[in-house]
MIVEXVO-376009 format. One record per residue (C-alpha): z, x, y; residue in three letters. Coordinates in nm, 3 decimals, always signed. Each point is the difference from the previous one (the first is absolute). Example, Ala and Ser with C-alpha at 12.3 -4.5 7.8 and 13.67 -1.06 7.14 Angstrom:
// MIVEXVO-376009
       Z       X       Y residu
  +0.780  +1.230  -0.450    ALA
  -0.066  +0.137  +0.344    SER
This chain:
// MIVEXVO-376009
       Z       X       Y residu
  +8.957 +12.357  +9.837    MET
  +0.038  +0.350  +0.152    HIS
  -0.252  +0.245  -0.137    THR
  +0.201  +0.290  -0.150    PRO
  -0.062  +0.369  -0.040    LEU
  +0.020  +0.107  -0.364    ILE
  +0.156  +0.329  -0.089    LEU
  -0.073  +0.139  -0.344    THR
  +0.291  +0.183  -0.167    MET
  -0.206  +0.282  -0.140    GLY
  +0.127  +0.207  -0.302    ASP
  +0.328  -0.152  -0.119    PRO
  +0.127  +0.355  -0.086    THR
  -0.114  +0.160  +0.334    GLY
  +0.144  -0.027  +0.348    VAL
  -0.182  -0.326  +0.076    GLY
  +0.284  -0.235  -0.096    PRO
  +0.269  +0.204  +0.187    GLU
  -0.189  +0.041  +0.323    ILE
  -0.063  -0.373  +0.005    ILE
  +0.369  -0.065  -0.062    ALA
  +0.107  +0.264  +0.261    LYS
  -0.227  -0.144  +0.270    ALA
  +0.095  -0.356  -0.079    TRP
  +0.378  +0.070  -0.005    LEU
  -0.037  +0.179  +0.337    ASP
  -0.175  -0.306  +0.148    GLY
  -0.325  +0.184  +0.063    ALA
  -0.215  -0.300  -0.094    PHE
  +0.161  -0.253  +0.232    GLU
  -0.218  +0.072  +0.302    SER
  -0.344  -0.022  -0.161    ILE
  -0.043  -0.370  +0.100    GLY
  -0.117  -0.114  -0.344    ARG
  +0.168  -0.076  -0.329    PRO
  -0.001  +0.290  -0.249    LEU
  -0.046  -0.050  -0.376    LEU
  +0.039  +0.276  -0.251    VAL
  -0.228  -0.015  -0.304    ALA
  +0.213  +0.183  -0.255    GLY
  +0.294  -0.026  -0.235    ASP
  +0.324  -0.168  +0.101    ALA
  +0.223  +0.195  -0.235    ALA
  -0.150  +0.335  +0.104    VAL
  +0.046  -0.075  +0.367    LEU
  +0.359  -0.111  -0.065    GLN
  +0.068  +0.334  -0.176    ARG
  -0.149  +0.179  +0.302    ALA
  +0.244  -0.167  +0.239    THR
  +0.292  +0.155  -0.190    ARG
  -0.120  +0.336  +0.109    LEU
  +0.123  -0.104  +0.347    PHE
  +0.327  -0.153  -0.119    ASP
  -0.126  -0.353  +0.055    ALA
  +0.152  -0.282  -0.200    ASN
  -0.321  -0.199  -0.048    SER
  -0.076  -0.317  -0.193    THR
  -0.327  -0.153  -0.120    VAL
  -0.058  -0.375  +0.001    ILE
  -0.307  -0.204  -0.096    GLU
  -0.207  -0.127  +0.290    SER
  -0.194  -0.321  +0.042    ALA
  -0.245  +0.146  +0.259    GLY
  -0.373  -0.044  -0.034    GLU
  -0.064  +0.365  -0.069    LEU
  +0.348  +0.148  -0.058    ALA
  +0.167  -0.039  -0.342    THR
  +0.325  +0.177  +0.080    HIS
  +0.215  +0.106  +0.294    GLN
  +0.209  +0.312  +0.032    LEU
  +0.312  -0.031  +0.213    ARG
  +0.227  +0.263  +0.140    ALA
  +0.197  +0.069  +0.319    ARG
  -0.102  -0.339  +0.142    GLY
  -0.375  +0.069  -0.043    ARG
  -0.253  -0.168  -0.227    LYS
  -0.313  +0.161  -0.149    LEU
  -0.273  -0.225  -0.159    ALA
  -0.143  +0.124  -0.327    ILE
  -0.292  -0.099  -0.216    ARG
  +0.121  +0.123  -0.337    ALA
  -0.313  +0.114  -0.178    LEU
  +0.184  +0.206  -0.259    SER
  +0.332  -0.026  -0.177    GLN
  +0.061  +0.358  -0.096    LEU
  +0.328  +0.125  -0.160    PRO
  +0.113  +0.150  +0.331    ALA
  +0.315  +0.171  -0.137    GLU
  -0.202  +0.176  -0.271    GLN
  -0.264  +0.139  +0.232    LEU
  +0.021  +0.375  +0.069    ILE
  -0.081  +0.118  +0.350    TRP
  -0.325  +0.185  +0.008    GLY
  -0.103  -0.104  -0.354    GLN
  -0.228  -0.311  +0.013    PRO
  -0.102  -0.147  -0.329    ASP
  -0.303  -0.220  -0.081    THR
  +0.188  -0.315  +0.096    ALA
  +0.060  +0.154  +0.342    CYS
  -0.364  +0.082  +0.028    GLY
  -0.095  -0.364  -0.070    ARG
  +0.251  -0.115  +0.253    ALA
  -0.139  +0.221  +0.274    MET
  -0.349  -0.144  -0.052    VAL
  +0.141  -0.360  -0.015    ALA
  +0.162  +0.045  +0.338    TYR
  -0.317  +0.129  +0.162    ILE
  -0.229  -0.259  -0.158    ASP
  +0.218  -0.295  +0.097    TRP
  +0.051  +0.119  +0.360    ALA
  -0.371  +0.066  +0.042    CYS
  -0.092  -0.346  -0.131    ASP
  +0.254  -0.165  +0.234    MET
  -0.161  +0.176  +0.294    CYS
  -0.353  -0.094  -0.112    LEU
  +0.114  -0.362  -0.025    LYS
  +0.142  +0.003  +0.344    GLY
  +0.350  -0.061  -0.131    GLN
  +0.127  +0.338  +0.130    ALA
  -0.080  +0.172  +0.326    ALA
  -0.008  +0.356  -0.139    ALA
  +0.120  +0.218  -0.281    MET
  +0.211  +0.319  +0.022    VAL
  +0.008  +0.216  -0.308    THR
  +0.268  +0.215  -0.140    GLY
  -0.080  +0.325  -0.187    PRO
  -0.132  -0.017  -0.357    ILE
  -0.053  +0.242  -0.290    ASN
  -0.367  +0.035  -0.079    LYS
  +0.056  +0.124  -0.351    GLN
  +0.227  -0.301  -0.075    ALA
  -0.255  -0.257  +0.115    ILE
  -0.274  +0.181  -0.200    PHE
  +0.221  -0.009  -0.312    ALA
  +0.048  -0.366  +0.059    ALA
  -0.379  -0.060  -0.018    GLY
  -0.095  +0.017  +0.372    CYS
  -0.319  +0.198  +0.039    GLU
  +0.023  +0.032  +0.377    ALA
  +0.122  +0.344  +0.100    PRO
  +0.235  -0.132  +0.271    GLY
  +0.096  -0.268  +0.250    HIS
  -0.315  +0.025  +0.220    THR
  -0.247  -0.024  -0.291    GLU
  +0.188  -0.279  -0.159    LEU
  +0.007  -0.210  +0.318    LEU
  -0.364  +0.070  +0.081    ALA
  -0.109  -0.125  -0.345    ARG
  +0.220  -0.308  +0.026    ARG
  -0.139  -0.079  +0.343    CYS
  -0.359  +0.070  -0.102    GLY
  -0.050  +0.282  +0.252    VAL
  -0.194  +0.316  -0.071    GLU
  +0.082  +0.213  +0.305    LYS
  +0.343  +0.034  +0.152    VAL
  +0.149  +0.250  +0.242    VAL
  +0.343  +0.169  -0.031    MET
  +0.183  +0.010  +0.327    MET
  +0.327  +0.186  +0.061    LEU
  +0.171  -0.122  +0.309    ALA
  +0.297  +0.042  +0.231    GLY
  +0.068  -0.108  +0.354    THR
  -0.159  +0.320  +0.149    ARG
  -0.285  +0.070  -0.237    LEU
  -0.226  -0.192  -0.242    LYS
  -0.236  +0.190  -0.229    VAL
  -0.278  -0.148  -0.222    CYS
  -0.153  +0.203  -0.284    LEU
  -0.369  +0.025  -0.086    ALA
  +0.100  +0.162  -0.333    THR
  +0.340  -0.010  -0.168    THR
  +0.118  +0.178  -0.310    HIS
  -0.261  +0.261  -0.065    LEU
  +0.001  +0.375  -0.051    ALA
  -0.089  +0.163  +0.331    LEU
  -0.306  +0.155  -0.159    THR
  -0.127  -0.347  -0.084    GLU
  +0.033  -0.149  +0.351    VAL
  -0.334  +0.117  +0.150    PRO
  -0.192  -0.142  -0.293    GLU
  +0.185  -0.333  +0.024    ALA
  -0.074  -0.046  +0.373    LEU
  -0.320  -0.168  +0.104    ASN
  -0.122  -0.210  +0.296    VAL
  +0.053  -0.329  -0.180    GLU
  +0.358  +0.070  -0.105    GLU
  +0.102  +0.127  +0.347    ILE
  -0.163  -0.298  +0.168    LEU
  +0.169  -0.243  -0.236    ALA
  +0.338  +0.165  +0.074    THR
  -0.060  -0.036  +0.374    ILE
  -0.114  -0.364  -0.033    ARG
  +0.291  -0.105  -0.220    ILE
  +0.248  +0.175  +0.239    THR
  -0.157  -0.175  +0.303    ASP
  +0.006  -0.336  -0.161    GLY
  +0.354  +0.032  -0.115    ALA
  +0.125  +0.107  +0.341    PHE
  -0.172  -0.287  +0.166    ARG
  +0.137  -0.250  -0.251    ARG
  +0.347  +0.132  -0.076    PHE
  +0.104  +0.220  +0.293    PHE
  -0.127  -0.200  +0.299    GLY
  -0.249  +0.260  +0.120    CYS
  -0.299  -0.151  +0.173    ARG
  -0.184  +0.331  -0.006    GLN
  +0.177  +0.253  -0.225    PRO
  -0.025  +0.363  +0.113    ARG
  -0.088  +0.207  -0.308    LEU
  -0.008  +0.378  -0.011    ALA
  -0.207  +0.134  -0.283    VAL
  +0.090  +0.352  -0.115    LEU
  -0.226  +0.285  -0.095    ALA
  +0.019  +0.149  -0.348    LEU
  -0.025  +0.366  +0.098    ASN
  +0.196  +0.213  +0.250    PRO
  -0.106  -0.040  +0.364    HIS
  -0.224  -0.294  -0.109    ALA
  -0.226  +0.248  -0.186    GLY
  -0.065  +0.204  +0.317    GLU
  -0.371  -0.094  +0.017    GLY
  -0.050  +0.043  -0.372    GLY
  +0.167  +0.343  -0.030    ARG
  +0.280  -0.141  -0.216    PHE
  -0.198  -0.265  -0.180    GLY
  -0.254  -0.273  +0.067    ASP
  +0.195  -0.316  -0.107    GLU
  +0.067  -0.085  +0.365    GLU
  -0.370  -0.008  +0.090    ASN
  -0.132  -0.126  -0.329    ARG
  +0.258  -0.271  -0.094    ILE
  +0.282  -0.063  +0.247    ILE
  -0.200  -0.034  +0.327    THR
  -0.257  -0.243  -0.146    PRO
  +0.284  -0.217  -0.124    ALA
  +0.151  -0.005  +0.344    ILE
  -0.323  -0.083  +0.165    GLU
  -0.062  -0.282  -0.248    ALA
  +0.349  -0.137  +0.076    ALA
  -0.054  +0.018  +0.379    ARG
  -0.329  -0.185  -0.048    ALA
  +0.209  -0.284  -0.152    LEU
  +0.223  -0.015  +0.305    GLY
  +0.279  +0.208  -0.142    ILE
  +0.185  +0.236  +0.231    ASP
  -0.013  +0.303  -0.225    ALA
  -0.013  +0.353  +0.139    THR
  -0.029  +0.346  -0.154    GLY
  -0.027  +0.199  -0.207    PRO
  +0.326  +0.133  +0.145    HIS
  +0.155  +0.325  -0.103    SER
  +0.313  -0.081  -0.198    ALA
  +0.202  +0.288  +0.145    ASP
  +0.017  -0.166  +0.348    THR
  -0.073  -0.369  -0.051    LEU
  +0.342  -0.100  -0.140    PHE
  +0.173  +0.107  +0.323    HIS
  -0.203  -0.266  +0.186    PHE
  +0.030  -0.258  -0.271    ALA
  +0.376  +0.033  -0.013    ALA
  +0.033  -0.055  +0.369    ARG
  -0.190  -0.329  -0.028    GLY
  -0.363  +0.087  +0.095    ASP
  -0.128  -0.153  -0.330    TYR
  +0.095  -0.297  -0.213    ASP
  -0.087  +0.180  -0.324    ALA
  -0.140  +0.328  -0.129    VAL
  -0.265  +0.002  -0.277    ILE
  +0.071  +0.305  -0.215    CYS
  -0.234  +0.160  -0.250    MET
  +0.252  +0.093  -0.264    TYR
  +0.359  -0.069  -0.110    HIS
  +0.200  +0.286  +0.149    ASP
  -0.200  +0.008  +0.321    GLN
  +0.162  -0.330  +0.088    GLY
  +0.329  +0.002  -0.191    LEU
  +0.137  +0.330  +0.124    ILE
  +0.021  -0.113  +0.366    PRO
  +0.096  -0.353  -0.096    LEU
  +0.295  +0.123  -0.211    LYS
  +0.101  +0.253  +0.267    LEU
  +0.056  -0.295  +0.238    LEU
  +0.095  -0.276  -0.247    HIS
  +0.144  +0.160  -0.313    PHE
  +0.263  -0.264  -0.057    GLU
  -0.154  -0.309  +0.167    ASP
  -0.373  +0.031  -0.086    GLY
  -0.175  -0.306  -0.143    VAL
  -0.289  -0.006  -0.248    ASN
  -0.238  -0.282  +0.079    THR
  -0.311  -0.109  -0.186    THR
  -0.281  -0.101  +0.234    LEU
  -0.309  -0.196  -0.124    GLY
  +0.192  -0.251  -0.208    LEU
  -0.013  -0.374  +0.094    PRO
  +0.377  +0.008  -0.001    ILE
  +0.269  +0.211  +0.171    ILE
  +0.154  +0.265  -0.212    ARG
  +0.240  +0.270  +0.121    THR
  +0.206  +0.236  -0.208    SER
  +0.264  +0.267  +0.016    VAL
  -0.139  +0.341  +0.058    ASP
  +0.176  +0.163  -0.293    HIS
  +0.030  -0.018  -0.374    GLY
  +0.261  -0.104  -0.250    THR
  +0.218  +0.303  +0.089    ALA
  +0.166  +0.026  -0.340    TYR
  +0.216  +0.287  +0.117    ASP
  +0.173  -0.248  +0.232    LEU
  -0.020  -0.316  -0.203    ALA
  +0.340  -0.142  -0.077    GLY
  +0.181  +0.211  +0.259    THR
  -0.025  -0.234  +0.300    GLY
  -0.107  +0.294  +0.216    ARG
  -0.370  -0.090  +0.035    ALA
  -0.114  -0.088  +0.345    SER
  -0.116  -0.357  +0.069    CYS
  -0.166  +0.080  +0.332    ARG
  -0.355  -0.008  -0.140    SER
  +0.068  -0.329  -0.168    LEU
  +0.135  -0.155  +0.321    ILE
  -0.301  +0.132  +0.189    ALA
  -0.238  -0.137  -0.258    ALA
  +0.163  -0.349  +0.024    VAL
  -0.009  +0.007  +0.377    ASN
  -0.361  +0.105  +0.009    MET
  -0.102  -0.271  -0.249    ALA
  +0.176  -0.259  +0.221    ALA
  -0.169  +0.131  +0.311    GLU
  -0.341  -0.001  -0.166    MET
  +0.050  -0.355  -0.117    ALA
  +0.090  -0.106  +0.351    GLY
  -0.295  +0.178  +0.157    LYS
  -0.239  -0.155  -0.247    SER
  +0.124  -0.353  +0.078    GLY
  +0.161  -0.073  -0.333    ILE
  +0.235  -0.279  +0.078    SER
  +0.372  +0.024  -0.047    ASN
  +0.025  -0.377  -0.044    GLU
């Protein structure tokens, strides 16, 4: 049996279903080298294909994991129907509690299949956090939900493209809270998780990691702050003592030039915008969100539900295609069989 990639549909009323349909109808998934299985809702996906004037049909499937198959324009898409929502009654951009439960069901099932070794990786579509909370899910988002289900305490958010990969020591915090949240242990854990993931999933024997400073000009000898000397440098030294090729603290205003030209495999950033501004400058439409530190492979689109575009057929599927391709590449690099 070929080990598939599982693609979760995301919010049934967001752009998730239509970017899946658009990419599939364009044949974007045919070169990944693995079967692709959508964890979602057959009727919702069928409705999405009509945005592209596709005359699609849904039939029941006898596959081991798939329950249905979507057919259009000579193509077939395997689906694990984990919800049976009233597709024609759903309003774009207005998820209800049933949609929230469905989003969680897609994620839970895909994660479990990966943990059991029945799937090579999972690629997640965008969800609505308020909807999953209203449905009884206490996790604030995808990452936390997956970490809990996998029994992992510490994970690292990586945003990636072909030219640049950034890993975050802190994520969604007010800028004033970042210095207090940083400490030697957290930065070292971020470096270690990044190093391990690049060895396992990206084929790097000795990942080259650039660790950024927090302050301008790397603190300029303490003139602009002492976090570099007090926190960041000790974390780098501890990482190097473990055999990790980590350097820094580097000044963020110059380092990204060298990272983008290929001098480093990844950049460890101290806060959200420090990494995401340059990443999105280079990879606004084809960036991939990847969770490092899980025992499974999880990639995701680098955007939200985009309710302003949902139902129009105008949403870009480039990030989705990049996320699927990266998941397939990571599975291949880690030695997960395609047989």
